[in-house]
mmCIF file as gemmi writes it, N, C-alpha and C atoms, coordinates in Angstrom:
data_model
loop_
_atom_site.group_PDB
_atom_site.id
_atom_site.type_symbol
_atom_site.label_atom_id
_atom_site.label_alt_id
_atom_site.label_comp_id
_atom_site.label_asym_id
_atom_site.label_entity_id
_atom_site.label_seq_id
_atom_site.pdbx_PDB_ins_code
_atom_site.Cartn_x
_atom_site.Cartn_y
_atom_site.Cartn_z
_atom_site.occupancy
_atom_site.B_iso_or_equiv
_atom_site.pdbx_formal_charge
_atom_site.auth_seq_id
_atom_site.auth_asym_id
_atom_site.pdbx_PDB_model_num
ATOM 1 N N . UNK Axp A 1 ? 3.037 1.86 -1.224 1 0 ? 1 A 1
ATOM 2 C CA . UNK Axp A 1 ? 4.296 2.317 -1.77 1 0 ? 1 A 1
ATOM 3 C C . UNK Axp A 1 ? 4.238 2.163 -3.288 1 0 ? 1 A 1
ATOM 4 N N . UNK Axp A 2 ? 4.532 3.216 -3.968 1 0 ? 2 A 1
ATOM 5 C CA . UNK Axp A 2 ? 4.518 3.187 -5.427 1 0 ? 2 A 1
ATOM 6 C C . UNK Axp A 2 ? 5.944 3.404 -5.908 1 0 ? 2 A 1
ATOM 7 N N . UNK Axp A 3 ? 6.406 2.498 -6.729 1 0 ? 3 A 1
ATOM 8 C CA . UNK Axp A 3 ? 7.75 2.633 -7.289 1 0 ? 3 A 1
ATOM 9 C C . UNK Axp A 3 ? 7.634 3.125 -8.716 1 0 ? 3 A 1
ATOM 10 N N . UNK Axp A 4 ? 8.527 3.97 -9.082 1 0 ? 4 A 1
ATOM 11 C CA . UNK Axp A 4 ? 8.525 4.526 -10.427 1 0 ? 4 A 1
ATOM 12 C C . UNK Axp A 4 ? 9.447 3.687 -11.318 1 0 ? 4 A 1
ATOM 13 N N . UNK Axp A 5 ? 9.21 3.763 -12.592 1 0 ? 5 A 1
ATOM 14 C CA . UNK Axp A 5 ? 10.094 3.097 -13.524 1 0 ? 5 A 1
ATOM 15 C C . UNK Axp A 5 ? 9.372 2.144 -14.448 1 0 ? 5 A 1
ATOM 16 N N . UNK Axp A 6 ? 8.331 1.469 -13.957 1 0 ? 6 A 1
ATOM 17 C CA . UNK Axp A 6 ? 7.561 0.559 -14.791 1 0 ? 6 A 1
ATOM 18 C C . UNK Axp A 6 ? 6.13 1.055 -14.862 1 0 ? 6 A 1
ATOM 19 N N . UNK Axp A 7 ? 5.518 0.777 -15.984 1 0 ? 7 A 1
ATOM 20 C CA . UNK Axp A 7 ? 4.122 1.169 -16.113 1 0 ? 7 A 1
ATOM 21 C C . UNK Axp A 7 ? 3.241 0.153 -15.402 1 0 ? 7 A 1
ATOM 22 N N . UNK Axp A 8 ? 2.023 0.562 -15.156 1 0 ? 8 A 1
ATOM 23 C CA . UNK Axp A 8 ? 1.052 -0.31 -14.513 1 0 ? 8 A 1
ATOM 24 C C . UNK Axp A 8 ? 0.834 -1.57 -15.357 1 0 ? 8 A 1
ATOM 25 N N . UNK Axp A 9 ? 0.8 -1.398 -16.646 1 0 ? 9 A 1
ATOM 26 C CA . UNK Axp A 9 ? 0.607 -2.529 -17.563 1 0 ? 9 A 1
ATOM 27 C C . UNK Axp A 9 ? 1.772 -3.504 -17.478 1 0 ? 9 A 1
ATOM 28 N N . UNK Axp A 10 ? 3 -2.982 -17.415 1 0 ? 10 A 1
ATOM 29 C CA . UNK Axp A 10 ? 4.183 -3.846 -17.308 1 0 ? 10 A 1
ATOM 30 C C . UNK Axp A 10 ? 4.174 -4.641 -16.003 1 0 ? 10 A 1
ATOM 31 N N . UNK Axp A 11 ? 3.832 -3.985 -14.914 1 0 ? 11 A 1
ATOM 32 C CA . UNK Axp A 11 ? 3.801 -4.664 -13.617 1 0 ? 11 A 1
ATOM 33 C C . UNK Axp A 11 ? 2.712 -5.729 -13.612 1 0 ? 11 A 1
ATOM 34 N N . UNK Axp A 12 ? 1.536 -5.39 -14.1 1 0 ? 12 A 1
ATOM 35 C CA . UNK Axp A 12 ? 0.432 -6.35 -14.144 1 0 ? 12 A 1
ATOM 36 C C . UNK Axp A 12 ? 0.809 -7.558 -15.004 1 0 ? 12 A 1
ATOM 37 N N . UNK Axp A 13 ? 1.434 -7.3 -16.124 1 0 ? 13 A 1
ATOM 38 C CA . UNK Axp A 13 ? 1.854 -8.375 -17.018 1 0 ? 13 A 1
ATOM 39 C C . UNK Axp A 13 ? 2.887 -9.277 -16.339 1 0 ? 13 A 1
ATOM 40 N N . UNK Axp A 14 ? 3.835 -8.68 -15.642 1 0 ? 14 A 1
ATOM 41 C CA . UNK Axp A 14 ? 4.871 -9.484 -14.976 1 0 ? 14 A 1
ATOM 42 C C . UNK Axp A 14 ? 4.295 -10.309 -13.824 1 0 ? 14 A 1
ATOM 43 N N . UNK Axp A 15 ? 3.209 -9.829 -13.23 1 0 ? 15 A 1
ATOM 44 C CA . UNK Axp A 15 ? 2.558 -10.568 -12.145 1 0 ? 15 A 1
ATOM 45 C C . UNK Axp A 15 ? 1.526 -11.558 -12.657 1 0 ? 15 A 1
ATOM 46 N N . UNK Axp A 16 ? 1.165 -11.418 -13.924 1 0 ? 16 A 1
ATOM 47 C CA . UNK Axp A 16 ? 0.185 -12.313 -14.519 1 0 ? 16 A 1
ATOM 48 C C . UNK Axp A 16 ? -1.244 -12.011 -14.089 1 0 ? 16 A 1
ATOM 49 N N . UNK Axp A 17 ? -1.518 -10.743 -13.827 1 0 ? 17 A 1
ATOM 50 C CA . UNK Axp A 17 ? -2.873 -10.34 -13.436 1 0 ? 17 A 1
ATOM 51 C C . UNK Axp A 17 ? -3.366 -9.246 -14.382 1 0 ? 17 A 1
ATOM 52 N N . UNK Axp A 18 ? -4.646 -8.986 -14.314 1 0 ? 18 A 1
ATOM 53 C CA . UNK Axp A 18 ? -5.227 -7.952 -15.169 1 0 ? 18 A 1
ATOM 54 C C . UNK Axp A 18 ? -4.785 -6.57 -14.69 1 0 ? 18 A 1
ATOM 55 N N . UNK Axp A 19 ? -4.586 -5.676 -15.637 1 0 ? 19 A 1
ATOM 56 C CA . UNK Axp A 19 ? -4.185 -4.307 -15.31 1 0 ? 19 A 1
ATOM 57 C C . UNK Axp A 19 ? -5.232 -3.637 -14.426 1 0 ? 19 A 1
ATOM 58 N N . UNK Axp A 20 ? -6.501 -3.888 -14.733 1 0 ? 20 A 1
ATOM 59 C CA . UNK Axp A 20 ? -7.58 -3.257 -13.969 1 0 ? 20 A 1
ATOM 60 C C . UNK Axp A 20 ? -7.567 -3.697 -12.497 1 0 ? 20 A 1
ATOM 61 N N . UNK Axp A 21 ? -7.219 -4.966 -12.25 1 0 ? 21 A 1
ATOM 62 C CA . UNK Axp A 21 ? -7.144 -5.458 -10.878 1 0 ? 21 A 1
ATOM 63 C C . UNK Axp A 21 ? -6.008 -4.761 -10.124 1 0 ? 21 A 1
ATOM 64 N N . UNK Axp A 22 ? -4.868 -4.641 -10.764 1 0 ? 22 A 1
ATOM 65 C CA . UNK Axp A 22 ? -3.736 -3.958 -10.145 1 0 ? 22 A 1
ATOM 66 C C . UNK Axp A 22 ? -4.072 -2.499 -9.882 1 0 ? 22 A 1
ATOM 67 N N . UNK Axp A 23 ? -4.749 -1.862 -10.817 1 0 ? 23 A 1
ATOM 68 C CA . UNK Axp A 23 ? -5.149 -0.474 -10.647 1 0 ? 23 A 1
ATOM 69 C C . UNK Axp A 23 ? -6.136 -0.338 -9.483 1 0 ? 23 A 1
ATOM 70 N N . UNK Axp A 24 ? -7.069 -1.277 -9.374 1 0 ? 24 A 1
ATOM 71 C CA . UNK Axp A 24 ? -8.04 -1.282 -8.274 1 0 ? 24 A 1
ATOM 72 C C . UNK Axp A 24 ? -7.324 -1.398 -6.93 1 0 ? 24 A 1
ATOM 73 N N . UNK Axp A 25 ? -6.359 -2.313 -6.843 1 0 ? 25 A 1
ATOM 74 C CA . UNK Axp A 25 ? -5.6 -2.48 -5.593 1 0 ? 25 A 1
ATOM 75 C C . UNK Axp A 25 ? -4.831 -1.208 -5.255 1 0 ? 25 A 1
ATOM 76 N N . UNK Axp A 26 ? -4.262 -0.59 -6.273 1 0 ? 26 A 1
ATOM 77 C CA . UNK Axp A 26 ? -3.503 0.632 -6.043 1 0 ? 26 A 1
ATOM 78 C C . UNK Axp A 26 ? -4.411 1.733 -5.493 1 0 ? 26 A 1
ATOM 79 N N . UNK Axp A 27 ? -5.605 1.857 -6.039 1 0 ? 27 A 1
ATOM 80 C CA . UNK Axp A 27 ? -6.555 2.858 -5.535 1 0 ? 27 A 1
ATOM 81 C C . UNK Axp A 27 ? -6.921 2.574 -4.079 1 0 ? 27 A 1
ATOM 82 N N . UNK Axp A 28 ? -7.085 1.304 -3.757 1 0 ? 28 A 1
ATOM 83 C CA . UNK Axp A 28 ? -7.397 0.949 -2.38 1 0 ? 28 A 1
ATOM 84 C C . UNK Axp A 28 ? -6.238 1.325 -1.452 1 0 ? 28 A 1
ATOM 85 N N . UNK Axp A 29 ? -5.037 1.012 -1.863 1 0 ? 29 A 1
ATOM 86 C CA . UNK Axp A 29 ? -3.857 1.317 -1.047 1 0 ? 29 A 1
ATOM 87 C C . UNK Axp A 29 ? -3.651 2.807 -0.858 1 0 ? 29 A 1
ATOM 88 N N . UNK Axp A 30 ? -3.937 3.574 -1.884 1 0 ? 30 A 1
ATOM 89 C CA . UNK Axp A 30 ? -3.717 5.016 -1.819 1 0 ? 30 A 1
ATOM 90 C C . UNK Axp A 30 ? -4.836 5.742 -1.094 1 0 ? 30 A 1
ATOM 91 N N . UNK Axp A 31 ? -5.791 4.988 -0.555 1 0 ? 31 A 1
ATOM 92 C CA . UNK Axp A 31 ? -6.836 5.603 0.238 1 0 ? 31 A 1
ATOM 93 C C . UNK Axp A 31 ? -7.98 6.177 -0.556 1 0 ? 31 A 1
ATOM 94 N N . UNK Axp A 32 ? -8.132 5.768 -1.77 1 0 ? 32 A 1
ATOM 95 C CA . UNK Axp A 32 ? -9.208 6.271 -2.596 1 0 ? 32 A 1
ATOM 96 C C . UNK Axp A 32 ? -10.499 5.489 -2.404 1 0 ? 32 A 1
ATOM 97 N N . UNK Axp A 33 ? -10.457 4.485 -1.524 1 0 ? 33 A 1
ATOM 98 C CA . UNK Axp A 33 ? -11.671 3.748 -1.175 1 0 ? 33 A 1
ATOM 99 C C . UNK Axp A 33 ? -11.827 3.818 0.339 1 0 ? 33 A 1
ATOM 100 N N . UNK Axp A 34 ? -13.024 3.631 0.854 1 0 ? 34 A 1
ATOM 101 C CA . UNK Axp A 34 ? -13.254 3.801 2.29 1 0 ? 34 A 1
ATOM 102 C C . UNK Axp A 34 ? -12.424 2.883 3.183 1 0 ? 34 A 1
ATOM 103 N N . UNK Axp A 35 ? -12.266 1.633 2.819 1 0 ? 35 A 1
ATOM 104 C CA . UNK Axp A 35 ? -11.498 0.707 3.648 1 0 ? 35 A 1
ATOM 105 C C . UNK Axp A 35 ? -10.686 -0.219 2.758 1 0 ? 35 A 1
ATOM 106 N N . UNK Axp A 36 ? -9.374 -0.031 2.725 1 0 ? 36 A 1
ATOM 107 C CA . UNK Axp A 36 ? -8.555 -0.868 1.852 1 0 ? 36 A 1
ATOM 108 C C . UNK Axp A 36 ? -8.606 -2.328 2.266 1 0 ? 36 A 1
ATOM 109 N N . UNK Axp A 37 ? -8.8 -3.196 1.332 1 0 ? 37 A 1
ATOM 110 C CA . UNK Axp A 37 ? -8.786 -4.631 1.534 1 0 ? 37 A 1
ATOM 111 C C . UNK Axp A 37 ? -9.62 -5.068 2.732 1 0 ? 37 A 1
ATOM 112 N N . UNK Axp A 38 ? -10.9 -4.737 2.788 1 0 ? 38 A 1
ATOM 113 C CA . UNK Axp A 38 ? -11.713 -5.081 3.957 1 0 ? 38 A 1
ATOM 114 C C . UNK Axp A 38 ? -11.75 -6.583 4.187 1 0 ? 38 A 1
ATOM 115 N N . UNK Axp A 39 ? -11.386 -6.966 5.396 1 0 ? 39 A 1
ATOM 116 C CA . UNK Axp A 39 ? -11.414 -8.372 5.763 1 0 ? 39 A 1
ATOM 117 C C . UNK Axp A 39 ? -10.23 -9.169 5.275 1 0 ? 39 A 1
ATOM 118 N N . UNK Axp A 40 ? -9.378 -8.582 4.459 1 0 ? 40 A 1
ATOM 119 C CA . UNK Axp A 40 ? -8.228 -9.311 3.926 1 0 ? 40 A 1
ATOM 120 C C . UNK Axp A 40 ? -6.997 -8.425 4.027 1 0 ? 40 A 1
ATOM 121 N N . UNK Axp A 41 ? -6.298 -8.532 5.122 1 0 ? 41 A 1
ATOM 122 C CA . UNK Axp A 41 ? -5.08 -7.761 5.289 1 0 ? 41 A 1
ATOM 123 C C . UNK Axp A 41 ? -5.221 -6.619 6.261 1 0 ? 41 A 1
ATOM 124 N N . UNK Axp A 42 ? -6.426 -6.159 6.508 1 0 ? 42 A 1
ATOM 125 C CA . UNK Axp A 42 ? -6.634 -5.095 7.476 1 0 ? 42 A 1
ATOM 126 C C . UNK Axp A 42 ? -7.724 -5.546 8.43 1 0 ? 42 A 1
ATOM 127 N N . UNK Axp A 43 ? -7.31 -5.874 9.637 1 0 ? 43 A 1
ATOM 128 C CA . UNK Axp A 43 ? -8.273 -6.365 10.616 1 0 ? 43 A 1
ATOM 129 C C . UNK Axp A 43 ? -9.185 -5.233 11.074 1 0 ? 43 A 1
ATOM 130 N N . UNK Axp A 44 ? -10.424 -5.556 11.271 1 0 ? 44 A 1
ATOM 131 C CA . UNK Axp A 44 ? -11.371 -4.574 11.781 1 0 ? 44 A 1
ATOM 132 C C . UNK Axp A 44 ? -11.158 -4.421 13.281 1 0 ? 44 A 1
ATOM 133 N N . UNK Axp A 45 ? -11.612 -3.312 13.813 1 0 ? 45 A 1
ATOM 134 C CA . UNK Axp A 45 ? -11.437 -3.035 15.236 1 0 ? 45 A 1
ATOM 135 C C . UNK Axp A 45 ? -12.089 -4.114 16.088 1 0 ? 45 A 1
ATOM 136 N N . UNK Axp A 46 ? -13.264 -4.589 15.685 1 0 ? 46 A 1
ATOM 137 C CA . UNK Axp A 46 ? -13.944 -5.623 16.45 1 0 ? 46 A 1
ATOM 138 C C . UNK Axp A 46 ? -13.129 -6.914 16.465 1 0 ? 46 A 1
ATOM 139 N N . UNK Axp A 47 ? -12.511 -7.237 15.341 1 0 ? 47 A 1
ATOM 140 C CA . UNK Axp A 47 ? -11.698 -8.445 15.248 1 0 ? 47 A 1
ATOM 141 C C . UNK Axp A 47 ? -10.504 -8.347 16.185 1 0 ? 47 A 1
ATOM 142 N N . UNK Axp A 48 ? -9.865 -7.191 16.213 1 0 ? 48 A 1
ATOM 143 C CA . UNK Axp A 48 ? -8.731 -6.993 17.12 1 0 ? 48 A 1
ATOM 144 C C . UNK Axp A 48 ? -9.168 -7.121 18.569 1 0 ? 48 A 1
ATOM 145 N N . UNK Axp A 49 ? -10.306 -6.536 18.892 1 0 ? 49 A 1
ATOM 146 C CA . UNK Axp A 49 ? -10.8 -6.592 20.269 1 0 ? 49 A 1
ATOM 147 C C . UNK Axp A 49 ? -11.128 -8.029 20.666 1 0 ? 49 A 1
ATOM 148 N N . UNK Axp A 50 ? -11.752 -8.771 19.781 1 0 ? 50 A 1
ATOM 149 C CA . UNK Axp A 50 ? -12.077 -10.169 20.075 1 0 ? 50 A 1
ATOM 150 C C . UNK Axp A 50 ? -10.806 -10.974 20.282 1 0 ? 50 A 1
ATOM 151 N N . UNK Axp A 51 ? -9.809 -10.753 19.448 1 0 ? 51 A 1
ATOM 152 C CA . UNK Axp A 51 ? -8.531 -11.462 19.581 1 0 ? 51 A 1
ATOM 153 C C . UNK Axp A 51 ? -7.89 -11.146 20.932 1 0 ? 51 A 1
ATOM 154 N N . UNK Axp A 52 ? -7.894 -9.879 21.319 1 0 ? 52 A 1
ATOM 155 C CA . UNK Axp A 52 ? -7.315 -9.485 22.607 1 0 ? 52 A 1
ATOM 156 C C . UNK Axp A 52 ? -8.092 -10.09 23.771 1 0 ? 52 A 1
ATOM 157 N N . UNK Axp A 53 ? -9.414 -10.094 23.672 1 0 ? 53 A 1
ATOM 158 C CA . UNK Axp A 53 ? -10.234 -10.647 24.743 1 0 ? 53 A 1
ATOM 159 C C . UNK Axp A 53 ? -10.042 -12.161 24.875 1 0 ? 53 A 1
ATOM 160 N N . UNK Axp A 54 ? -9.894 -12.85 23.757 1 0 ? 54 A 1
ATOM 161 C CA . UNK Axp A 54 ? -9.643 -14.291 23.813 1 0 ? 54 A 1
ATOM 162 C C . UNK Axp A 54 ? -8.294 -14.581 24.465 1 0 ? 54 A 1
ATOM 163 N N . UNK Axp A 55 ? -7.285 -13.775 24.138 1 0 ? 55 A 1
ATOM 164 C CA . UNK Axp A 55 ? -5.969 -13.966 24.761 1 0 ? 55 A 1
ATOM 165 C C . UNK Axp A 55 ? -6.036 -13.704 26.26 1 0 ? 55 A 1
ATOM 166 N N . UNK Axp A 56 ? -6.742 -12.666 26.646 1 0 ? 56 A 1
ATOM 167 C CA . UNK Axp A 56 ? -6.892 -12.343 28.076 1 0 ? 56 A 1
ATOM 168 C C . UNK Axp A 56 ? -7.663 -13.441 28.8 1 0 ? 56 A 1
ATOM 169 N N . UNK Axp A 57 ? -8.713 -13.961 28.164 1 0 ? 57 A 1
ATOM 170 C CA . UNK Axp A 57 ? -9.487 -15.041 28.758 1 0 ? 57 A 1
ATOM 171 C C . UNK Axp A 57 ? -8.616 -16.273 28.979 1 0 ? 57 A 1
ATOM 172 N N . UNK Axp A 58 ? -7.768 -16.574 28.018 1 0 ? 58 A 1
ATOM 173 C CA . UNK Axp A 58 ? -6.853 -17.717 28.153 1 0 ? 58 A 1
ATOM 174 C C . UNK Axp A 58 ? -5.925 -17.519 29.341 1 0 ? 58 A 1
ATOM 175 N N . UNK Axp A 59 ? -5.363 -16.313 29.464 1 0 ? 59 A 1
ATOM 176 C CA . UNK Axp A 59 ? -4.465 -16.017 30.585 1 0 ? 59 A 1
ATOM 177 C C . UNK Axp A 59 ? -5.184 -16.147 31.926 1 0 ? 59 A 1
ATOM 178 N N . UNK Axp A 60 ? -6.362 -15.588 32.023 1 0 ? 60 A 1
ATOM 179 C CA . UNK Axp A 60 ? -7.116 -15.615 33.276 1 0 ? 60 A 1
ATOM 180 C C . UNK Axp A 60 ? -7.524 -17.045 33.623 1 0 ? 60 A 1
ATOM 181 N N . UNK Axp A 61 ? -7.887 -17.839 32.623 1 0 ? 61 A 1
ATOM 182 C CA . UNK Axp A 61 ? -8.252 -19.233 32.858 1 0 ? 61 A 1
ATOM 183 C C . UNK Axp A 61 ? -7.051 -20.014 33.397 1 0 ? 61 A 1
ATOM 184 N N . UNK Axp A 62 ? -5.876 -19.789 32.828 1 0 ? 62 A 1
ATOM 185 C CA . UNK Axp A 62 ? -4.668 -20.454 33.315 1 0 ? 62 A 1
ATOM 186 C C . UNK Axp A 62 ? -4.36 -20.034 34.756 1 0 ? 62 A 1
ATOM 187 N N . UNK Axp A 63 ? -4.492 -18.746 35.04 1 0 ? 63 A 1
ATOM 188 C CA . UNK Axp A 63 ? -4.256 -18.264 36.406 1 0 ? 63 A 1
ATOM 189 C C . UNK Axp A 63 ? -5.228 -18.915 37.383 1 0 ? 63 A 1
ATOM 190 N N . UNK Axp A 64 ? -6.496 -19.019 36.989 1 0 ? 64 A 1
ATOM 191 C CA . UNK Axp A 64 ? -7.507 -19.644 37.844 1 0 ? 64 A 1
ATOM 192 C C . UNK Axp A 64 ? -7.157 -21.102 38.118 1 0 ? 64 A 1
ATOM 193 N N . UNK Axp A 65 ? -6.746 -21.823 37.088 1 0 ? 65 A 1
ATOM 194 C CA . UNK Axp A 65 ? -6.405 -23.232 37.258 1 0 ? 65 A 1
ATOM 195 C C . UNK Axp A 65 ? -5.209 -23.406 38.194 1 0 ? 65 A 1
ATOM 196 N N . UNK Axp A 66 ? -4.229 -22.522 38.08 1 0 ? 66 A 1
ATOM 197 C CA . UNK Axp A 66 ? -3.065 -22.582 38.978 1 0 ? 66 A 1
ATOM 198 C C . UNK Axp A 66 ? -3.503 -22.315 40.418 1 0 ? 66 A 1
ATOM 199 N N . UNK Axp A 67 ? -4.357 -21.329 40.608 1 0 ? 67 A 1
ATOM 200 C CA . UNK Axp A 67 ? -4.841 -21.02 41.954 1 0 ? 67 A 1
ATOM 201 C C . UNK Axp A 67 ? -5.659 -22.169 42.539 1 0 ? 67 A 1
ATOM 202 N N . UNK Axp A 68 ? -6.458 -22.83 41.72 1 0 ? 68 A 1
ATOM 203 C CA . UNK Axp A 68 ? -7.227 -23.983 42.192 1 0 ? 68 A 1
ATOM 204 C C . UNK Axp A 68 ? -6.29 -25.089 42.68 1 0 ? 68 A 1
ATOM 205 N N . UNK Axp A 69 ? -5.239 -25.358 41.912 1 0 ? 69 A 1
ATOM 206 C CA . UNK Axp A 69 ? -4.281 -26.392 42.298 1 0 ? 69 A 1
ATOM 207 C C . UNK Axp A 69 ? -3.551 -26.015 43.572 1 0 ? 69 A 1
ATOM 208 N N . UNK Axp A 70 ? -3.191 -24.75 43.69 1 0 ? 70 A 1
ATOM 209 C CA . UNK Axp A 70 ? -2.502 -24.292 44.902 1 0 ? 70 A 1
ATOM 210 C C . UNK Axp A 70 ? -3.423 -24.403 46.108 1 0 ? 70 A 1
ATOM 211 N N . UNK Axp A 71 ? -4.674 -24.045 45.957 1 0 ? 71 A 1
ATOM 212 C CA . UNK Axp A 71 ? -5.649 -24.14 47.038 1 0 ? 71 A 1
ATOM 213 C C . UNK Axp A 71 ? -5.827 -25.589 47.477 1 0 ? 71 A 1
ATOM 214 N N . UNK Axp A 72 ? -5.938 -26.495 46.503 1 0 ? 72 A 1
ATOM 215 C CA . UNK Axp A 72 ? -6.084 -27.917 46.825 1 0 ? 72 A 1
ATOM 216 C C . UNK Axp A 72 ? -4.834 -28.438 47.534 1 0 ? 72 A 1
ATOM 217 N N . UNK Axp A 73 ? -3.674 -28.013 47.114 1 0 ? 73 A 1
ATOM 218 C CA . UNK Axp A 73 ? -2.415 -28.445 47.733 1 0 ? 73 A 1
ATOM 219 C C . UNK Axp A 73 ? -2.348 -27.989 49.183 1 0 ? 73 A 1
ATOM 220 N N . UNK Axp A 74 ? -2.641 -26.715 49.428 1 0 ? 74 A 1
ATOM 221 C CA . UNK Axp A 74 ? -2.559 -26.194 50.788 1 0 ? 74 A 1
ATOM 222 C C . UNK Axp A 74 ? -3.69 -26.713 51.666 1 0 ? 74 A 1
ATOM 223 N N . UNK Axp A 75 ? -4.833 -27.028 51.102 1 0 ? 75 A 1
ATOM 224 C CA . UNK Axp A 75 ? -5.935 -27.599 51.872 1 0 ? 75 A 1
ATOM 225 C C . UNK Axp A 75 ? -5.567 -28.983 52.352 1 0 ? 75 A 1
ATOM 226 N N . UNK Axp A 76 ? -4.91 -29.788 51.497 1 0 ? 76 A 1
ATOM 227 C CA . UNK Axp A 76 ? -4.453 -31.116 51.896 1 0 ? 76 A 1
ATOM 228 C C . UNK Axp A 76 ? -3.346 -31.014 52.933 1 0 ? 76 A 1
ATOM 229 N N . UNK Axp A 77 ? -2.525 -30.001 52.841 1 0 ? 77 A 1
ATOM 230 C CA . UNK Axp A 77 ? -1.417 -29.805 53.771 1 0 ? 77 A 1
ATOM 231 C C . UNK Axp A 77 ? -1.926 -29.469 55.168 1 0 ? 77 A 1
ATOM 232 N N . UNK Axp A 78 ? -3.094 -28.838 55.276 1 0 ? 78 A 1
ATOM 233 C CA . UNK Axp A 78 ? -3.666 -28.449 56.573 1 0 ? 78 A 1
ATOM 234 C C . UNK Axp A 78 ? -4.241 -29.642 57.339 1 0 ? 78 A 1
ATOM 235 N N . UNK Axp A 79 ? -4.547 -30.739 56.656 1 0 ? 79 A 1
ATOM 236 C CA . UNK Axp A 79 ? -5.176 -31.901 57.297 1 0 ? 79 A 1
ATOM 237 C C . UNK Axp A 79 ? -4.218 -32.692 58.117 1 0 ? 79 A 1
């Protein structure tokens, strides 16, 4: 999102950063580079998949543990 009214130099000065750095970030945001902020702010597809798989593994592990406890409970009940 680009707001009008202040120059790039004014914004950079108010943020306390170099104008060139702000300009570089703006180019990244506007899609002038292949991948904006790689690794910082934009997760890669592999990272998202790993996160989803870890969450699913946690869920399945919890389900397995509950089933093990239920099996042990009903096995003792049969004796």
